[in-house]
A tleap script that builds the chain and sets N, CA, C and O, in Angstrom:
source leaprc.protein.ff14SB
mol = sequence {
  NMET ASN TYR CYS VAL LYS ILE PHE ASP HIE
  SER GLY ASN CYS LEU ASN GLN ILE GLY SER
  GLY GLN ASP TRP GLY GLN ARG ARG PHE GLU
  CYS PRO TYR GLY VAL CYS VAL ASP LEU GLU
  ASP ASN VAL ILE VAL ALA ASP TYR ASP THR
  ASN ARG VAL SER LEU PHE HIE GLN ASN GLY
  ARG PHE ILE ARG TYR LEU LEU THR LYS ALA
  GLU LYS CYS ASN SER PRO CYS GLY VAL ALA
  VAL GLY PRO CYS GLY HIE LEU VAL VAL THR
  GLU CYS ASN LEU ASP TYR ASN ASN ILE LYS
  VAL TYR LYS ILE TYR CGLU
}
set mol.1.N position { -4.768 21.322 1.949 }
set mol.1.CA position { -4.084 22.575 2.257 }
set mol.1.C position { -3.279 22.500 3.553 }
set mol.1.O position { -3.032 23.529 4.182 }
set mol.2.N position { -2.870 21.308 3.956 }
set mol.2.CA position { -2.034 21.218 5.155 }
set mol.2.C position { -0.576 20.993 4.792 }
set mol.2.O position { 0.238 20.696 5.666 }
set mol.3.N position { -0.231 21.131 3.505 }
set mol.3.CA position { 1.156 21.143 3.041 }
set mol.3.C position { 1.943 19.898 3.422 }
set mol.3.O position { 3.135 19.986 3.713 }
set mol.4.N position { 1.291 18.741 3.423 }
set mol.4.CA position { 2.013 17.530 3.776 }
set mol.4.C position { 1.448 16.338 3.023 }
set mol.4.O position { 0.373 16.405 2.428 }
set mol.5.N position { 2.201 15.244 3.064 }
set mol.5.CA position { 1.780 13.960 2.525 }
set mol.5.C position { 1.856 12.970 3.681 }
set mol.5.O position { 2.880 12.871 4.356 }
set mol.6.N position { 0.776 12.244 3.903 }
set mol.6.CA position { 0.744 11.270 4.994 }
set mol.6.C position { 0.832 9.865 4.414 }
set mol.6.O position { 0.230 9.562 3.384 }
set mol.7.N position { 1.594 9.014 5.096 }
set mol.7.CA position { 1.813 7.635 4.660 }
set mol.7.C position { 1.067 6.707 5.620 }
set mol.7.O position { 1.254 6.764 6.836 }
set mol.8.N position { 0.215 5.849 5.044 }
set mol.8.CA position { -0.598 4.933 5.839 }
set mol.8.C position { -0.255 3.488 5.481 }
set mol.8.O position { 0.191 3.200 4.371 }
set mol.9.N position { -0.470 2.583 6.441 }
set mol.9.CA position { -0.323 1.165 6.135 }
set mol.9.C position { -1.642 0.628 5.585 }
set mol.9.O position { -2.606 1.381 5.442 }
set mol.10.N position { -1.690 -0.658 5.280 }
set mol.10.CA position { -2.879 -1.257 4.688 }
set mol.10.C position { -4.088 -1.239 5.619 }
set mol.10.O position { -5.224 -1.366 5.161 }
set mol.11.N position { -3.856 -1.082 6.909 }
set mol.11.CA position { -4.953 -1.043 7.883 }
set mol.11.C position { -5.457 0.374 8.146 }
set mol.11.O position { -6.402 0.565 8.912 }
set mol.12.N position { -4.830 1.368 7.515 }
set mol.12.CA position { -5.253 2.748 7.711 }
set mol.12.C position { -4.550 3.475 8.830 }
set mol.12.O position { -4.948 4.582 9.192 }
set mol.13.N position { -3.498 2.869 9.393 }
set mol.13.CA position { -2.725 3.524 10.453 }
set mol.13.C position { -1.709 4.468 9.827 }
set mol.13.O position { -1.008 4.098 8.885 }
set mol.14.N position { -1.629 5.689 10.351 }
set mol.14.CA position { -0.670 6.667 9.838 }
set mol.14.C position { 0.734 6.280 10.298 }
set mol.14.O position { 1.011 6.218 11.496 }
set mol.15.N position { 1.615 6.022 9.330 }
set mol.15.CA position { 2.988 5.617 9.634 }
set mol.15.C position { 3.944 6.794 9.691 }
set mol.15.O position { 4.881 6.807 10.489 }
set mol.16.N position { 3.700 7.780 8.841 }
set mol.16.CA position { 4.634 8.894 8.746 }
set mol.16.C position { 3.969 10.056 8.031 }
set mol.16.O position { 2.909 9.917 7.421 }
set mol.17.N position { 4.622 11.202 8.124 }
set mol.17.CA position { 4.155 12.411 7.444 }
set mol.17.C position { 5.362 13.122 6.866 }
set mol.17.O position { 6.381 13.278 7.538 }
set mol.18.N position { 5.247 13.550 5.627 }
set mol.18.CA position { 6.310 14.314 4.973 }
set mol.18.C position { 5.827 15.742 4.852 }
set mol.18.O position { 4.790 16.002 4.242 }
set mol.19.N position { 6.574 16.669 5.430 }
set mol.19.CA position { 6.190 18.079 5.423 }
set mol.19.C position { 5.154 18.367 6.492 }
set mol.19.O position { 4.364 17.494 6.851 }
set mol.20.N position { 5.157 19.584 6.999 }
set mol.20.CA position { 4.162 19.985 7.989 }
set mol.20.C position { 4.332 21.464 8.294 }
set mol.20.O position { 5.321 22.083 7.900 }
set mol.21.N position { 3.379 22.008 8.985 }
set mol.21.CA position { 3.481 23.379 9.465 }
set mol.21.C position { 3.012 24.400 8.463 }
set mol.21.O position { 2.960 24.138 7.261 }
set mol.22.N position { 2.675 25.554 8.963 }
set mol.22.CA position { 2.225 26.661 8.121 }
set mol.22.C position { 3.370 27.585 7.725 }
set mol.22.O position { 3.263 28.310 6.736 }
set mol.23.N position { 4.455 27.567 8.477 }
set mol.23.CA position { 5.599 28.421 8.159 }
set mol.23.C position { 6.376 27.806 7.011 }
set mol.23.O position { 6.594 26.595 6.981 }
set mol.24.N position { 6.795 28.633 6.070 }
set mol.24.CA position { 7.502 28.138 4.892 }
set mol.24.C position { 8.732 27.328 5.274 }
set mol.24.O position { 9.034 26.339 4.606 }
set mol.25.N position { 9.441 27.705 6.307 }
set mol.25.CA position { 10.644 26.984 6.704 }
set mol.25.C position { 10.360 25.570 7.193 }
set mol.25.O position { 11.240 24.710 7.145 }
set mol.26.N position { 9.139 25.321 7.665 }
set mol.26.CA position { 8.804 24.003 8.190 }
set mol.26.C position { 8.140 23.111 7.148 }
set mol.26.O position { 8.314 21.892 7.181 }
set mol.27.N position { 7.396 23.686 6.243 }
set mol.27.CA position { 6.703 22.833 5.289 }
set mol.27.C position { 7.587 22.586 4.081 }
set mol.27.O position { 8.437 23.408 3.739 }
set mol.28.N position { 7.384 21.480 3.457 }
set mol.28.CA position { 8.212 21.086 2.335 }
set mol.28.C position { 7.501 21.311 1.007 }
set mol.28.O position { 8.137 21.325 -0.047 }
set mol.29.N position { 6.190 21.485 1.055 }
set mol.29.CA position { 5.405 21.600 -0.171 }
set mol.29.C position { 4.578 22.878 -0.175 }
set mol.29.O position { 4.239 23.427 0.873 }
set mol.30.N position { 4.268 23.330 -1.364 }
set mol.30.CA position { 3.317 24.414 -1.550 }
set mol.30.C position { 1.948 23.837 -1.878 }
set mol.30.O position { 0.937 24.246 -1.307 }
set mol.31.N position { 1.925 22.891 -2.794 }
set mol.31.CA position { 0.651 22.309 -3.228 }
set mol.31.C position { 0.907 20.898 -3.774 }
set mol.31.O position { 0.957 20.702 -4.989 }
set mol.32.N position { 1.069 19.914 -2.875 }
set mol.32.CA position { 1.320 18.552 -3.354 }
set mol.32.C position { 0.073 17.970 -4.020 }
set mol.32.O position { -0.998 17.920 -3.415 }
set mol.33.N position { 0.221 17.536 -5.259 }
set mol.33.CA position { -0.906 16.995 -6.019 }
set mol.33.C position { -0.779 15.494 -6.205 }
set mol.33.O position { -1.605 14.720 -5.721 }
set mol.34.N position { 0.265 15.095 -6.911 }
set mol.34.CA position { 0.430 13.692 -7.258 }
set mol.34.C position { 1.399 12.988 -6.338 }
set mol.34.O position { 2.414 13.556 -5.933 }
set mol.35.N position { 1.077 11.732 -6.005 }
set mol.35.CA position { 1.930 10.928 -5.134 }
set mol.35.C position { 1.951 9.511 -5.675 }
set mol.35.O position { 0.919 8.984 -6.092 }
set mol.36.N position { 3.125 8.893 -5.669 }
set mol.36.CA position { 3.221 7.474 -6.003 }
set mol.36.C position { 4.408 6.879 -5.259 }
set mol.36.O position { 5.179 7.588 -4.613 }
set mol.37.N position { 4.534 5.575 -5.364 }
set mol.37.CA position { 5.627 4.851 -4.727 }
set mol.37.C position { 6.418 4.170 -5.834 }
set mol.37.O position { 5.833 3.583 -6.745 }
set mol.38.N position { 7.752 4.244 -5.762 }
set mol.38.CA position { 8.570 3.619 -6.800 }
set mol.38.C position { 8.817 2.144 -6.491 }
set mol.38.O position { 8.237 1.595 -5.554 }
set mol.39.N position { 9.667 1.514 -7.269 }
set mol.39.CA position { 9.923 0.082 -7.140 }
set mol.39.C position { 10.663 -0.294 -5.855 }
set mol.39.O position { 10.712 -1.465 -5.480 }
set mol.40.N position { 11.240 0.714 -5.179 }
set mol.40.CA position { 11.956 0.483 -3.918 }
set mol.40.C position { 11.185 1.029 -2.720 }
set mol.40.O position { 11.756 1.197 -1.642 }
set mol.41.N position { 9.906 1.303 -2.894 }
set mol.41.CA position { 9.025 1.847 -1.852 }
set mol.41.C position { 9.397 3.254 -1.413 }
set mol.41.O position { 9.026 3.675 -0.318 }
set mol.42.N position { 10.126 3.990 -2.250 }
set mol.42.CA position { 10.343 5.410 -1.996 }
set mol.42.C position { 9.101 6.167 -2.434 }
set mol.42.O position { 8.368 5.710 -3.311 }
set mol.43.N position { 8.863 7.320 -1.829 }
set mol.43.CA position { 7.680 8.130 -2.119 }
set mol.43.C position { 8.067 9.257 -3.068 }
set mol.43.O position { 9.035 9.979 -2.831 }
set mol.44.N position { 7.299 9.397 -4.145 }
set mol.44.CA position { 7.518 10.453 -5.130 }
set mol.44.C position { 6.339 11.405 -5.049 }
set mol.44.O position { 5.185 10.978 -5.090 }
set mol.45.N position { 6.630 12.710 -4.934 }
set mol.45.CA position { 5.584 13.714 -4.778 }
set mol.45.C position { 5.733 14.788 -5.852 }
set mol.45.O position { 6.806 15.365 -6.026 }
set mol.46.N position { 4.637 15.049 -6.569 }
set mol.46.CA position { 4.580 16.154 -7.528 }
set mol.46.C position { 4.005 17.363 -6.808 }
set mol.46.O position { 2.867 17.330 -6.341 }
set mol.47.N position { 4.796 18.438 -6.718 }
set mol.47.CA position { 4.356 19.667 -6.050 }
set mol.47.C position { 4.041 20.712 -7.114 }
set mol.47.O position { 4.940 21.290 -7.724 }
set mol.48.N position { 2.764 20.939 -7.321 }
set mol.48.CA position { 2.257 21.796 -8.389 }
set mol.48.C position { 2.851 23.206 -8.350 }
set mol.48.O position { 3.357 23.685 -9.365 }
set mol.49.N position { 2.798 23.871 -7.204 }
set mol.49.CA position { 3.197 25.275 -7.128 }
set mol.49.C position { 4.700 25.507 -7.176 }
set mol.49.O position { 5.134 26.575 -7.609 }
set mol.50.N position { 5.513 24.540 -6.746 }
set mol.50.CA position { 6.964 24.741 -6.782 }
set mol.50.C position { 7.600 24.178 -8.049 }
set mol.50.O position { 8.805 24.320 -8.255 }
set mol.51.N position { 6.784 23.530 -8.910 }
set mol.51.CA position { 7.290 22.935 -10.160 }
set mol.51.C position { 8.399 21.924 -9.891 }
set mol.51.O position { 9.418 21.897 -10.581 }
set mol.52.N position { 8.175 21.084 -8.861 }
set mol.52.CA position { 9.179 20.079 -8.518 }
set mol.52.C position { 8.527 18.717 -8.330 }
set mol.52.O position { 7.374 18.603 -7.914 }
set mol.53.N position { 9.306 17.691 -8.651 }
set mol.53.CA position { 8.957 16.324 -8.315 }
set mol.53.C position { 10.077 15.830 -7.410 }
set mol.53.O position { 11.241 15.801 -7.810 }
set mol.54.N position { 9.719 15.441 -6.186 }
set mol.54.CA position { 10.703 15.102 -5.158 }
set mol.54.C position { 10.630 13.627 -4.795 }
set mol.54.O position { 9.578 12.994 -4.884 }
set mol.55.N position { 11.776 13.098 -4.383 }
set mol.55.CA position { 11.892 11.706 -3.974 }
set mol.55.C position { 12.217 11.656 -2.483 }
set mol.55.O position { 13.131 12.332 -2.012 }
set mol.56.N position { 11.445 10.837 -1.742 }
set mol.56.CA position { 11.621 10.693 -0.307 }
set mol.56.C position { 11.722 9.217 0.048 }
set mol.56.O position { 11.094 8.372 -0.590 }
set mol.57.N position { 12.510 8.913 1.066 }
set mol.57.CA position { 12.504 7.575 1.641 }
set mol.57.C position { 11.157 7.400 2.326 }
set mol.57.O position { 10.540 8.388 2.725 }
set mol.58.N position { 10.694 6.179 2.471 }
set mol.58.CA position { 9.394 5.947 3.092 }
set mol.58.C position { 9.337 6.421 4.537 }
set mol.58.O position { 8.248 6.579 5.090 }
set mol.59.N position { 10.500 6.654 5.164 }
set mol.59.CA position { 10.503 7.201 6.522 }
set mol.59.C position { 10.363 8.725 6.523 }
set mol.59.O position { 10.363 9.344 7.587 }
set mol.60.N position { 10.243 9.338 5.327 }
set mol.60.CA position { 10.052 10.775 5.214 }
set mol.60.C position { 11.306 11.564 4.917 }
set mol.60.O position { 11.226 12.769 4.676 }
set mol.61.N position { 12.465 10.923 4.927 }
set mol.61.CA position { 13.731 11.622 4.667 }
set mol.61.C position { 13.819 12.014 3.187 }
set mol.61.O position { 13.612 11.187 2.299 }
set mol.62.N position { 14.128 13.280 2.944 }
set mol.62.CA position { 14.302 13.775 1.579 }
set mol.62.C position { 15.529 13.130 0.954 }
set mol.62.O position { 16.592 13.085 1.573 }
set mol.63.N position { 15.389 12.629 -0.271 }
set mol.63.CA position { 16.522 12.036 -0.985 }
set mol.63.C position { 17.053 13.010 -2.024 }
set mol.63.O position { 18.229 13.372 -2.002 }
set mol.64.N position { 16.167 13.440 -2.950 }
set mol.64.CA position { 16.609 14.399 -3.970 }
set mol.64.C position { 15.409 14.865 -4.788 }
set mol.64.O position { 14.328 14.278 -4.743 }
set mol.65.N position { 15.640 15.936 -5.533 }
set mol.65.CA position { 14.652 16.364 -6.515 }
set mol.65.C position { 14.863 15.529 -7.768 }
set mol.65.O position { 15.985 15.416 -8.262 }
set mol.66.N position { 13.798 14.951 -8.278 }
set mol.66.CA position { 13.873 14.223 -9.539 }
set mol.66.C position { 13.728 15.174 -10.716 }
set mol.66.O position { 14.408 15.027 -11.732 }
set mol.67.N position { 12.839 16.149 -10.575 }
set mol.67.CA position { 12.612 17.147 -11.612 }
set mol.67.C position { 12.371 18.505 -10.958 }
set mol.67.O position { 11.799 18.601 -9.873 }
set mol.68.N position { 12.823 19.552 -11.650 }
set mol.68.CA position { 12.581 20.915 -11.186 }
set mol.68.C position { 12.242 21.767 -12.404 }
set mol.68.O position { 12.164 21.265 -13.525 }
set mol.69.N position { 12.047 23.031 -12.176 }
set mol.69.CA position { 11.791 23.981 -13.266 }
set mol.69.C position { 12.946 23.966 -14.268 }
set mol.69.O position { 12.728 24.171 -15.462 }
set mol.70.N position { 14.167 23.727 -13.798 }
set mol.70.CA position { 15.340 23.686 -14.690 }
set mol.70.C position { 15.213 22.574 -15.732 }
set mol.70.O position { 15.729 22.703 -16.843 }
set mol.71.N position { 14.528 21.486 -15.380 }
set mol.71.CA position { 14.293 20.389 -16.329 }
set mol.71.C position { 12.964 20.573 -17.064 }
set mol.71.O position { 12.422 19.630 -17.640 }
set mol.72.N position { 12.457 21.797 -17.033 }
set mol.72.CA position { 11.198 22.161 -17.694 }
set mol.72.C position { 9.991 21.420 -17.116 }
set mol.72.O position { 9.066 21.052 -17.840 }
set mol.73.N position { 10.020 21.212 -15.813 }
set mol.73.CA position { 8.884 20.642 -15.107 }
set mol.73.C position { 7.963 21.799 -14.723 }
set mol.73.O position { 8.341 22.663 -13.932 }
set mol.74.N position { 6.753 21.811 -15.286 }
set mol.74.CA position { 5.833 22.918 -15.073 }
set mol.74.C position { 4.483 22.410 -14.571 }
set mol.74.O position { 3.804 21.647 -15.258 }
set mol.75.N position { 4.107 22.830 -13.390 }
set mol.75.CA position { 2.808 22.508 -12.800 }
set mol.75.C position { 2.512 21.009 -12.797 }
set mol.75.O position { 1.491 20.585 -13.338 }
set mol.76.N position { 3.397 20.192 -12.190 }
set mol.76.CA position { 3.136 18.750 -12.168 }
set mol.76.C position { 1.944 18.420 -11.275 }
set mol.76.O position { 1.849 18.905 -10.148 }
set mol.77.N position { 1.040 17.594 -11.789 }
set mol.77.CA position { -0.124 17.218 -10.977 }
set mol.77.C position { -0.252 15.731 -10.760 }
set mol.77.O position { -0.966 15.311 -9.849 }
set mol.78.N position { 0.398 14.929 -11.546 }
set mol.78.CA position { 0.310 13.490 -11.351 }
set mol.78.C position { 1.639 12.832 -11.639 }
set mol.78.O position { 2.387 13.293 -12.501 }
set mol.79.N position { 1.941 11.757 -10.927 }
set mol.79.CA position { 3.172 11.000 -11.143 }
set mol.79.C position { 2.880 9.511 -11.049 }
set mol.79.O position { 2.000 9.075 -10.306 }
set mol.80.N position { 3.638 8.742 -11.819 }
set mol.80.CA position { 3.562 7.282 -11.764 }
set mol.80.C position { 4.907 6.736 -12.209 }
set mol.80.O position { 5.609 7.365 -13.001 }
set mol.81.N position { 5.265 5.566 -11.700 }
set mol.81.CA position { 6.507 4.903 -12.086 }
set mol.81.C position { 6.155 3.608 -12.795 }
set mol.81.O position { 5.385 2.794 -12.284 }
set mol.82.N position { 6.731 3.427 -13.985 }
set mol.82.CA position { 6.521 2.201 -14.732 }
set mol.82.C position { 7.494 1.127 -14.311 }
set mol.82.O position { 8.459 1.416 -13.603 }
set mol.83.N position { 7.266 -0.115 -14.731 }
set mol.83.CA position { 8.105 -1.239 -14.314 }
set mol.83.C position { 9.547 -1.157 -14.814 }
set mol.83.O position { 10.426 -1.810 -14.250 }
set mol.84.N position { 9.804 -0.387 -15.837 }
set mol.84.CA position { 11.174 -0.252 -16.358 }
set mol.84.C position { 11.878 0.968 -15.789 }
set mol.84.O position { 12.958 1.329 -16.257 }
set mol.85.N position { 11.285 1.609 -14.786 }
set mol.85.CA position { 11.926 2.758 -14.167 }
set mol.85.C position { 11.623 4.084 -14.823 }
set mol.85.O position { 12.300 5.073 -14.543 }
set mol.86.N position { 10.629 4.136 -15.683 }
set mol.86.CA position { 10.238 5.406 -16.283 }
set mol.86.C position { 9.319 6.162 -15.332 }
set mol.86.O position { 8.438 5.577 -14.701 }
set mol.87.N position { 9.536 7.455 -15.239 }
set mol.87.CA position { 8.673 8.312 -14.447 }
set mol.87.C position { 7.732 9.028 -15.406 }
set mol.87.O position { 8.175 9.720 -16.322 }
set mol.88.N position { 6.439 8.859 -15.192 }
set mol.88.CA position { 5.435 9.526 -16.016 }
set mol.88.C position { 4.872 10.679 -15.198 }
set mol.88.O position { 4.426 10.489 -14.067 }
set mol.89.N position { 4.895 11.886 -15.783 }
set mol.89.CA position { 4.440 13.090 -15.092 }
set mol.89.C position { 3.371 13.761 -15.934 }
set mol.89.O position { 3.563 13.979 -17.131 }
set mol.90.N position { 2.256 14.086 -15.320 }
set mol.90.CA position { 1.259 14.909 -16.001 }
set mol.90.C position { 1.415 16.335 -15.512 }
set mol.90.O position { 1.602 16.581 -14.321 }
set mol.91.N position { 1.337 17.257 -16.432 }
set mol.91.CA position { 1.407 18.686 -16.129 }
set mol.91.C position { 0.106 19.316 -16.595 }
set mol.91.O position { -0.396 19.000 -17.674 }
set mol.92.N position { -0.432 20.203 -15.783 }
set mol.92.CA position { -1.671 20.853 -16.199 }
set mol.92.C position { -1.800 22.220 -15.548 }
set mol.92.O position { -1.411 22.433 -14.399 }
set mol.93.N position { -2.345 23.113 -16.305 }
set mol.93.CA position { -2.783 24.407 -15.793 }
set mol.93.C position { -3.849 24.925 -16.748 }
set mol.93.O position { -4.342 24.160 -17.577 }
set mol.94.N position { -4.211 26.167 -16.663 }
set mol.94.CA position { -5.278 26.694 -17.516 }
set mol.94.C position { -4.902 26.744 -18.984 }
set mol.94.O position { -5.784 26.748 -19.843 }
set mol.95.N position { -3.593 26.784 -19.298 }
set mol.95.CA position { -3.142 26.950 -20.682 }
set mol.95.C position { -2.809 25.647 -21.396 }
set mol.95.O position { -2.861 25.604 -22.625 }
set mol.96.N position { -2.470 24.589 -20.674 }
set mol.96.CA position { -2.043 23.364 -21.349 }
set mol.96.C position { -2.165 22.146 -20.434 }
set mol.96.O position { -2.287 22.261 -19.214 }
set mol.97.N position { -2.126 20.984 -21.069 }
set mol.97.CA position { -2.034 19.689 -20.384 }
set mol.97.C position { -0.995 18.873 -21.128 }
set mol.97.O position { -1.057 18.753 -22.352 }
set mol.98.N position { -0.041 18.310 -20.401 }
set mol.98.CA position { 1.031 17.510 -20.988 }
set mol.98.C position { 1.209 16.217 -20.220 }
set mol.98.O position { 0.922 16.131 -19.026 }
set mol.99.N position { 1.690 15.216 -20.934 }
set mol.99.CA position { 2.181 13.988 -20.306 }
set mol.99.C position { 3.615 13.820 -20.762 }
set mol.99.O position { 3.891 13.783 -21.961 }
set mol.100.N position { 4.535 13.719 -19.803 }
set mol.100.CA position { 5.953 13.561 -20.121 }
set mol.100.C position { 6.470 12.282 -19.467 }
set mol.100.O position { 6.038 11.902 -18.379 }
set mol.101.N position { 7.400 11.630 -20.154 }
set mol.101.CA position { 8.007 10.418 -19.638 }
set mol.101.C position { 9.508 10.649 -19.524 }
set mol.101.O position { 10.150 11.100 -20.472 }
set mol.102.N position { 10.059 10.337 -18.353 }
set mol.102.CA position { 11.476 10.521 -18.067 }
set mol.102.C position { 12.083 9.183 -17.665 }
set mol.102.O position { 11.434 8.375 -17.000 }
set mol.103.N position { 13.303 8.958 -18.062 }
set mol.103.CA position { 14.075 7.801 -17.593 }
set mol.103.C position { 14.945 8.289 -16.449 }
set mol.103.O position { 15.977 8.921 -16.672 }
set mol.104.N position { 14.531 7.996 -15.226 }
set mol.104.CA position { 15.266 8.509 -14.066 }
set mol.104.C position { 15.966 7.422 -13.286 }
set mol.104.O position { 16.851 7.710 -12.481 }
set mol.105.N position { 15.586 6.174 -13.510 }
set mol.105.CA position { 16.207 5.050 -12.817 }
set mol.105.C position { 16.942 4.200 -13.835 }
set mol.105.O position { 16.456 3.969 -14.942 }
set mol.106.N position { 18.116 3.742 -13.446 }
set mol.106.CA position { 18.900 2.871 -14.339 }
set mol.106.C position { 18.654 1.424 -14.007 }
set mol.106.O position { 19.221 0.539 -14.647 }
savepdb mol mol.pdb
quit
């Protein structure tokens, strides 16, 4: 519930933090659930409450939204990237559970 994602190295040292603060203007997430790293070491975050999957550079800089409510992304809770560039997203809430696969990388 601290509205952020922290990036650690293999030794457990905190390298960076994406999002922070209690004020809506400062935090980037409502409820980050799923996190993974793509083939270029970018960070992908599934934010359950905002219905978005976001892409960040490993230094924390926002790159773009990969999925939003407009792409029918609903309550994303898990993300993974396959070797061919497919993004796998799990969606879940009290009414349903889905697994969707998107081709987002060329």
